[in-house]
C-alpha positions as a Markdown table, in Angstrom:
| # | Residue | x | y | z |
|---|---|---|---|---|
| 1 | Met | 23.5 | -96.3 | 47.1 |
| 2 | His | 24.0 | -95.1 | 50.5 |
| 3 | Thr | 21.2 | -93.7 | 51.2 |
| 4 | Arg | 18.8 | -96.8 | 50.4 |
| 5 | Arg | 20.6 | -99.1 | 53.0 |
| 6 | Pro | 18.8 | -97.7 | 56.0 |
| 7 | Phe | 14.5 | -97.9 | 54.0 |
| 8 | Leu | 16.8 | -102.1 | 53.1 |
| 9 | Gly | 16.8 | -101.6 | 56.6 |
| 10 | Arg | 13.5 | -101.5 | 57.3 |
| 11 | Leu | 12.3 | -103.5 | 55.2 |
| 12 | Arg | 14.5 | -106.7 | 56.8 |
| 13 | Gly | 13.3 | -105.8 | 59.9 |
| 14 | Val | 9.4 | -106.8 | 59.0 |
| 15 | Thr | 8.7 | -110.1 | 60.3 |
| 16 | Gly | 6.0 | -112.3 | 59.1 |
| 17 | Thr | 3.6 | -111.2 | 62.4 |
| 18 | Asp | 4.3 | -107.9 | 60.7 |
| 19 | Leu | 2.4 | -108.4 | 57.8 |
| 20 | Leu | 0.2 | -110.0 | 58.0 |
| 21 | Val | -1.1 | -107.5 | 60.8 |
| 22 | Leu | -1.2 | -105.5 | 57.9 |
| 23 | Ile | -2.9 | -107.2 | 56.0 |
| 24 | Ser | -6.1 | -108.0 | 59.1 |
| 25 | Val | -5.8 | -104.6 | 58.8 |
| 26 | Leu | -6.3 | -103.5 | 55.1 |
| 27 | Ser | -8.8 | -106.2 | 55.0 |
| 28 | Val | -10.9 | -105.0 | 58.1 |
| 29 | Leu | -10.5 | -102.0 | 56.3 |
| 30 | Ala | -11.7 | -102.6 | 52.4 |
| 31 | Ala | -15.0 | -104.3 | 54.5 |
| 32 | Leu | -15.7 | -101.3 | 56.2 |
| 33 | Leu | -15.5 | -99.6 | 53.3 |
| 34 | Thr | -17.5 | -102.1 | 50.9 |
| 35 | Ala | -20.6 | -102.2 | 53.7 |
| 36 | Arg | -20.5 | -98.3 | 54.5 |
| 37 | Gln | -21.0 | -98.1 | 49.6 |
| 38 | Ala | -24.0 | -101.7 | 50.5 |
| 39 | Ser | -25.7 | -99.4 | 53.2 |
| 40 | Val | -25.8 | -95.9 | 50.6 |
| 41 | Arg | -27.0 | -97.8 | 47.9 |
| 42 | Gln | -29.8 | -100.0 | 50.6 |
| 43 | Lys | -30.7 | -95.2 | 51.2 |
| 44 | Ser | -30.9 | -94.3 | 47.9 |
| 45 | Arg | -33.0 | -97.3 | 46.5 |
| 46 | Leu | -35.0 | -96.7 | 49.6 |
| 47 | Leu | -35.6 | -93.3 | 48.4 |
| 48 | Arg | -36.6 | -94.1 | 45.2 |
| 49 | Cys | -38.6 | -95.6 | 46.1 |
| 50 | Thr | -40.4 | -93.5 | 48.5 |
| 51 | Ala | -40.4 | -90.8 | 45.6 |
| 52 | Asn | -41.7 | -92.9 | 43.5 |
| 53 | Leu | -44.7 | -93.6 | 45.6 |
| 54 | Gln | -45.2 | -89.9 | 46.5 |
| 55 | Gln | -45.6 | -89.0 | 42.6 |
| 56 | Ile | -47.9 | -91.5 | 42.8 |
| 57 | Asn | -50.0 | -91.1 | 45.6 |
| 58 | Ala | -50.3 | -87.4 | 44.0 |
| 59 | Ala | -51.4 | -89.5 | 40.3 |
| 60 | Val | -54.2 | -91.1 | 42.6 |
| 61 | His | -55.6 | -87.5 | 44.2 |
| 62 | Gly | -55.3 | -85.9 | 40.7 |
| 63 | Phe | -57.8 | -89.2 | 39.1 |
| 64 | Cys | -59.5 | -88.4 | 41.7 |
| 65 | Gly | -60.0 | -84.2 | 40.8 |
| 66 | Asp | -61.5 | -85.5 | 37.7 |
| 67 | His | -63.7 | -87.9 | 38.5 |
| 68 | Asn | -66.1 | -86.3 | 41.3 |
| 69 | Gln | -63.1 | -86.9 | 44.3 |
| 70 | Thr | -64.5 | -90.2 | 43.8 |
| 71 | Leu | -61.0 | -92.8 | 44.0 |
| 72 | Pro | -60.6 | -96.1 | 40.8 |
| 73 | Gly | -62.7 | -98.3 | 41.2 |
| 74 | Pro | -63.6 | -101.7 | 39.3 |
| 75 | Ser | -63.9 | -100.7 | 35.8 |
| 76 | Ala | -65.3 | -103.4 | 32.8 |
| 77 | Glu | -62.1 | -101.1 | 31.1 |
| 78 | Leu | -59.6 | -102.9 | 33.0 |
| 79 | Gln | -58.0 | -106.4 | 32.3 |
| 80 | Gly | -57.0 | -108.0 | 35.2 |
| 81 | Asn | -58.2 | -107.4 | 38.9 |
| 82 | Leu | -58.3 | -102.6 | 40.0 |
| 83 | Trp | -55.2 | -103.2 | 43.2 |
| 84 | Trp | -52.9 | -104.2 | 40.3 |
| 85 | Trp | -54.7 | -102.5 | 37.2 |
| 86 | Tyr | -55.7 | -98.7 | 38.8 |
| 87 | Lys | -52.4 | -98.0 | 36.7 |
| 88 | Glu | -54.3 | -97.5 | 34.1 |
| 89 | Gln | -56.8 | -95.0 | 35.7 |
| 90 | Val | -53.5 | -93.3 | 36.5 |
| 91 | Lys | -50.4 | -93.3 | 35.2 |
| 92 | Gly | -51.3 | -89.9 | 32.7 |
| 93 | Tyr | -51.7 | -88.1 | 36.2 |
| 94 | Ala | -48.2 | -89.0 | 36.3 |
| 95 | Asn | -47.5 | -88.1 | 32.4 |
| 96 | Leu | -46.7 | -91.6 | 31.2 |
| 97 | Lys | -48.8 | -92.3 | 27.8 |
| 98 | Gly | -48.8 | -95.3 | 25.9 |
| 99 | Pro | -49.2 | -98.7 | 26.7 |
| 100 | Ser | -47.4 | -99.8 | 30.4 |
| 101 | Ser | -44.0 | -101.4 | 29.9 |
| 102 | Thr | -41.1 | -102.5 | 32.1 |
| 103 | Asn | -39.6 | -98.7 | 30.7 |
| 104 | Asp | -42.4 | -97.1 | 33.3 |
| 105 | Ala | -39.5 | -96.0 | 36.1 |
| 106 | Leu | -41.8 | -94.1 | 37.7 |
| 107 | Phe | -44.0 | -97.7 | 38.7 |
| 108 | Ala | -40.4 | -100.2 | 39.8 |
| 109 | Cys | -39.4 | -100.1 | 42.8 |
| 110 | Pro | -35.2 | -100.3 | 42.5 |
| 111 | Asp | -35.7 | -103.8 | 45.1 |
| 112 | Asp | -39.0 | -105.7 | 43.7 |
| 113 | Arg | -38.0 | -109.3 | 43.5 |
| 114 | Gly | -41.1 | -110.5 | 43.0 |
| 115 | Tyr | -43.2 | -113.4 | 44.5 |
| 116 | Ser | -44.0 | -116.6 | 42.7 |
| 117 | Asp | -42.9 | -115.4 | 39.2 |
| 118 | Pro | -39.3 | -116.0 | 38.7 |
| 119 | Val | -38.8 | -111.7 | 37.6 |
| 120 | Pro | -40.1 | -108.9 | 39.2 |
| 121 | Phe | -43.7 | -107.7 | 39.5 |
| 122 | Cys | -42.5 | -104.1 | 37.7 |
| 123 | Arg | -40.9 | -106.1 | 34.7 |
| 124 | Ser | -44.2 | -108.2 | 34.2 |
| 125 | Glu | -47.1 | -107.9 | 31.7 |
| 126 | Arg | -49.4 | -109.2 | 34.6 |
| 127 | Phe | -49.4 | -107.3 | 37.0 |
| 128 | Asp | -49.4 | -104.0 | 34.5 |
| 129 | Phe | -45.6 | -103.8 | 35.3 |
| 130 | Ser | -45.9 | -102.3 | 38.5 |
| 131 | Ser | -44.2 | -102.5 | 42.1 |
| 132 | Tyr | -46.9 | -100.4 | 43.8 |
| 133 | Val | -51.1 | -101.5 | 44.6 |
| 134 | Phe | -54.1 | -99.2 | 45.1 |
| 135 | Asn | -55.9 | -100.3 | 48.5 |
| 136 | Gly | -58.4 | -101.8 | 46.0 |
| 137 | Val | -58.7 | -105.6 | 47.3 |
| 138 | Thr | -62.5 | -106.1 | 45.7 |
| 139 | Leu | -62.8 | -109.9 | 46.9 |
| 140 | Pro | -65.4 | -109.8 | 49.7 |
| 141 | Gly | -65.5 | -109.4 | 53.2 |
| 142 | Met | -61.3 | -107.3 | 52.1 |
| 143 | Pro | -61.6 | -104.2 | 53.8 |
| 144 | Asn | -60.6 | -101.5 | 50.4 |
| 145 | Ile | -61.7 | -98.1 | 49.6 |
| 146 | Ala | -62.2 | -98.5 | 45.5 |
| 147 | Gly | -64.6 | -95.9 | 44.0 |
| 148 | Arg | -64.9 | -94.5 | 47.8 |
| 149 | Asp | -66.0 | -91.0 | 48.2 |
| 150 | Val | -62.5 | -89.0 | 49.6 |
| 151 | Ala | -64.6 | -87.1 | 51.9 |
| 152 | Ser | -66.1 | -90.2 | 53.4 |
| 153 | Val | -62.9 | -91.9 | 54.6 |
| 154 | Arg | -62.6 | -91.1 | 58.1 |
| 155 | Thr | -59.1 | -90.9 | 59.0 |
| 156 | Pro | -56.9 | -90.3 | 55.4 |
| 157 | Gln | -54.3 | -89.5 | 58.1 |
| 158 | Arg | -54.3 | -93.4 | 58.5 |
| 159 | Thr | -55.6 | -95.3 | 55.6 |
| 160 | Leu | -53.1 | -96.7 | 52.4 |
| 161 | Leu | -53.6 | -95.7 | 49.1 |
| 162 | Val | -50.9 | -96.6 | 47.3 |
| 163 | Met | -48.8 | -98.9 | 48.4 |
| 164 | Glu | -45.6 | -101.6 | 48.0 |
| 165 | Trp | -47.6 | -105.3 | 47.7 |
| 166 | Thr | -45.1 | -106.6 | 50.5 |
| 167 | Ala | -47.6 | -104.5 | 52.6 |
| 168 | His | -50.1 | -107.4 | 51.8 |
| 169 | Ala | -48.1 | -110.2 | 52.3 |
| 170 | Pro | -45.9 | -109.0 | 54.5 |
| 171 | Leu | -42.8 | -109.2 | 53.7 |
| 172 | Ser | -39.8 | -106.0 | 53.0 |
| 173 | Trp | -37.7 | -105.6 | 50.0 |
| 174 | His | -35.7 | -103.3 | 52.4 |
| 175 | His | -34.6 | -103.9 | 55.5 |
| 176 | Ser | -36.3 | -108.3 | 55.1 |
| 177 | Lys | -35.7 | -110.8 | 57.2 |
| 178 | Thr | -36.0 | -113.4 | 54.7 |
| 179 | Gly | -33.0 | -112.6 | 52.9 |
| 180 | Gln | -33.8 | -113.0 | 48.9 |
| 181 | Arg | -36.9 | -115.6 | 49.7 |
| 182 | Asn | -40.6 | -114.9 | 50.2 |
| 183 | Met | -41.0 | -116.7 | 53.0 |
| 184 | Pro | -42.3 | -116.8 | 55.9 |
| 185 | Phe | -44.5 | -113.9 | 56.1 |
| 186 | Tyr | -44.1 | -111.9 | 59.8 |
| 187 | Ser | -45.5 | -108.6 | 61.4 |
| 188 | Asp | -43.7 | -105.6 | 61.0 |
| 189 | Ala | -42.4 | -106.6 | 57.9 |
| 190 | Glu | -41.4 | -102.4 | 56.5 |
| 191 | Ser | -43.0 | -101.3 | 53.6 |
| 192 | Val | -43.1 | -97.8 | 52.3 |
| 193 | Val | -46.1 | -96.8 | 51.5 |
| 194 | Gly | -49.0 | -93.9 | 50.8 |
| 195 | Phe | -51.6 | -92.6 | 53.4 |
| 196 | Leu | -55.0 | -90.9 | 51.7 |
| 197 | Asp | -53.9 | -88.2 | 53.2 |
| 198 | Gly | -50.7 | -87.7 | 51.1 |
| 199 | His | -47.8 | -88.6 | 53.5 |
| 200 | Val | -45.8 | -91.4 | 52.0 |
| 201 | Ser | -43.3 | -94.1 | 55.2 |
| 202 | Leu | -41.3 | -96.7 | 55.5 |
| 203 | Thr | -44.3 | -98.4 | 58.0 |
| 204 | Lys | -44.1 | -101.5 | 59.8 |
| 205 | Ile | -46.8 | -104.5 | 58.8 |
| 206 | Tyr | -49.0 | -106.2 | 61.1 |
| 207 | Tyr | -49.3 | -109.8 | 60.9 |
| 208 | Asp | -51.5 | -112.0 | 63.0 |
| 209 | Gly | -49.6 | -115.3 | 61.9 |
| 210 | Tyr | -52.4 | -117.2 | 60.0 |
| 211 | Asn | -54.1 | -114.3 | 57.6 |
| 212 | Ala | -52.3 | -112.6 | 54.7 |
| 213 | Ala | -51.9 | -108.6 | 56.1 |
| 214 | Phe | -54.8 | -107.0 | 53.9 |
| 215 | Thr | -57.2 | -109.3 | 54.9 |
| 216 | Arg | -58.1 | -107.3 | 58.2 |
| 217 | Asp | -57.1 | -104.1 | 59.5 |
| 218 | Pro | -54.4 | -104.2 | 61.9 |
| 219 | Ile | -54.6 | -104.2 | 65.7 |
| 220 | Asp | -54.7 | -100.4 | 67.8 |
| 221 | Ala | -51.3 | -100.1 | 68.0 |
| 222 | Tyr | -50.0 | -100.1 | 64.5 |
| 223 | Glu | -50.3 | -96.5 | 62.4 |
| 224 | Tyr | -52.4 | -97.5 | 59.5 |
| 225 | Lys | -55.6 | -99.6 | 58.5 |
| 226 | Tyr | -57.3 | -100.8 | 54.9 |
| 227 | Ser | -60.6 | -99.7 | 55.7 |
| 228 | Gly | -61.7 | -96.1 | 54.9 |
| 229 | Asp | -64.1 | -96.3 | 58.7 |
C-alpha cells in the first residue's frame, strides 16, 4: 500500500489545465500523423499513375513498331473518338486481351474523378474504361499527332503522346485547386503526361482563360505541345 501513495499523490497534483494541455498535444500529434499518412497515399497514387502512363506509352510505341512507325489514327473499326478509343489499337501491346472493362487497372488513374458523368472515366464504357487519352483529337483545327509518322515529329521530347484527360482541360486530379469539383479550369494545373520520346512527367498545363488546353499549343514557357510541328 505504501508504494502506491507517491503515484496517487502525483495524480492528485494533475490539474484540469494539465489534462487539457495533454489532450491538445495528443490531438496535434494525431493530426500530424493523419496528414503524413494522407501525403504518403497521395504520393503512392501519383507513382502508380506515372507507372501506368509509362507502360501505355511503351504500348503505343509497340503499335508503331508493327505499323511502319505510324502512330494510331482514325479507323472505321473504332467505336468512338480516337483520343479515347486508341486503347483498342494499343492495349494488346500491354498484354491486355478481350473486351475492355473496369478490370483494366493499367488504364485507371487512382485519382480519376471523371468530369460530367457520375462515375470516373475508367469506369465508363463510353470512354472505353480509361483515364488516359491519346494526343489524337481530330476535330478541325485541333493540333494533334494522329496517324503521323513518328520520324515526322520534330520535337518528340516536347510532343505529347498519351496523358491524363485533365491535360485537355486543364484541371488536376493529383494536386487539385478545386477539390473534387471539375470547374473552373485554371492555368498551371498539373497532369501526368507521356511524351513521344518515352518520358513521363507531372507537367503544368497552360490555360489562356477562354479555350480548353487541347485546342492550341501553349506559350513558349511551357515544356510540352500538342502539335508535332
